[in-house]
C-alpha positions as CSV (number, residue, x, y, z in Angstrom):
1,M,52.6,-49.4,61.8
2,T,48.9,-49.4,60.8
3,E,48.1,-47.7,57.5
4,R,45.2,-45.3,57.2
5,P,42.4,-46.3,54.8
6,M,42.6,-44.3,51.6
7,R,39.9,-41.9,50.7
8,P,38.1,-42.3,47.4
9,P,39.5,-40.2,44.5
10,H,38.0,-36.7,44.1
11,P,35.5,-36.9,41.2
12,E,36.6,-33.6,39.5
13,T,40.3,-34.2,39.8
14,P,41.7,-37.6,38.7
15,L,45.1,-37.4,40.3
16,P,47.5,-40.2,39.5
17,K,48.5,-42.5,42.2
18,I,52.4,-42.7,42.2
19,K,54.5,-45.4,43.8
20,R,56.7,-44.3,46.8
21,R,60.2,-43.1,46.0
22,R,59.5,-42.8,42.3
23,R,61.1,-39.8,40.7
24,L,59.0,-38.0,38.1
25,T,61.0,-36.5,35.2
26,G,60.2,-34.7,31.9
27,E,56.7,-34.6,30.6
28,E,55.4,-36.8,33.3
29,A,56.6,-34.4,35.9
30,V,55.1,-31.4,34.0
31,T,51.8,-33.1,33.6
32,F,51.6,-34.2,37.3
33,S,52.5,-30.6,38.4
34,K,49.6,-29.1,36.3
35,K,47.2,-31.6,37.9
36,V,48.4,-30.9,41.3
37,V,48.1,-27.1,40.9
38,D,44.6,-27.6,39.5
39,A,43.6,-29.8,42.5
40,Y,45.0,-27.2,45.0
41,A,42.2,-24.8,43.9
42,R,39.7,-27.3,45.5
43,M,41.6,-29.4,47.9
44,S,44.1,-29.2,50.7
45,I,47.7,-30.2,50.4
46,R,47.0,-33.1,52.7
47,A,44.1,-34.4,50.6
48,I,46.3,-34.2,47.5
49,C,49.0,-36.3,49.4
50,A,46.4,-38.9,50.3
51,E,45.2,-39.2,46.7
52,T,48.6,-39.2,45.0
53,G,50.7,-41.1,47.6
54,R,53.2,-38.4,47.6
55,S,54.5,-36.7,50.8
56,Y,53.4,-33.3,52.1
57,G,56.9,-31.9,51.3
58,A,56.8,-33.3,47.8
59,I,53.4,-31.7,47.0
60,Y,54.5,-28.4,48.7
61,R,57.7,-28.4,46.5
62,V,55.6,-29.0,43.3
63,L,53.2,-26.2,44.2
64,H,56.0,-23.7,45.3
65,G,57.9,-24.5,42.1
66,A,54.8,-23.7,40.0
67,G,54.6,-20.3,41.8
68,V,51.3,-21.0,43.6
69,T,50.2,-18.4,46.2
70,F,49.5,-20.5,49.2
71,R,46.3,-20.1,51.3
72,P,46.8,-18.9,54.9
73,R,47.1,-21.6,57.6
74,G,44.0,-22.6,59.7
75,Y,40.4,-21.8,59.3
76,Q,39.8,-18.2,58.0
77,H,36.5,-16.8,59.4
78,P,34.5,-14.7,57.0
79,P,34.5,-11.0,57.5
80,A,31.7,-9.5,59.6
81,P,29.1,-7.7,57.6
82,G,30.2,-4.1,56.9
83,K,33.8,-4.7,57.9
84,P,36.7,-5.2,55.5
85,H,38.5,-8.6,55.7
86,G,41.1,-8.7,58.3
87,E,39.5,-6.3,60.7
88,K,38.2,-7.6,64.0
């Protein structure tokens, strides 16, 4: 299986690269969670996965456990001028 080339780290969010199958506990887990929640404000879950080396499910569980409100799936078109968001 060929591995994808890794993207360079996001300049505003220095997320730690964590080895596969390594369990985070205690203060390390709390710190990682705060950084992931911060990063989710600017990045997608998949981009966070690429930077940290964690799976999509692991990042999703961290965000869900922190009580994050998830963005809707897919591209959201901006509302047309004069119409409330959600109306077509």
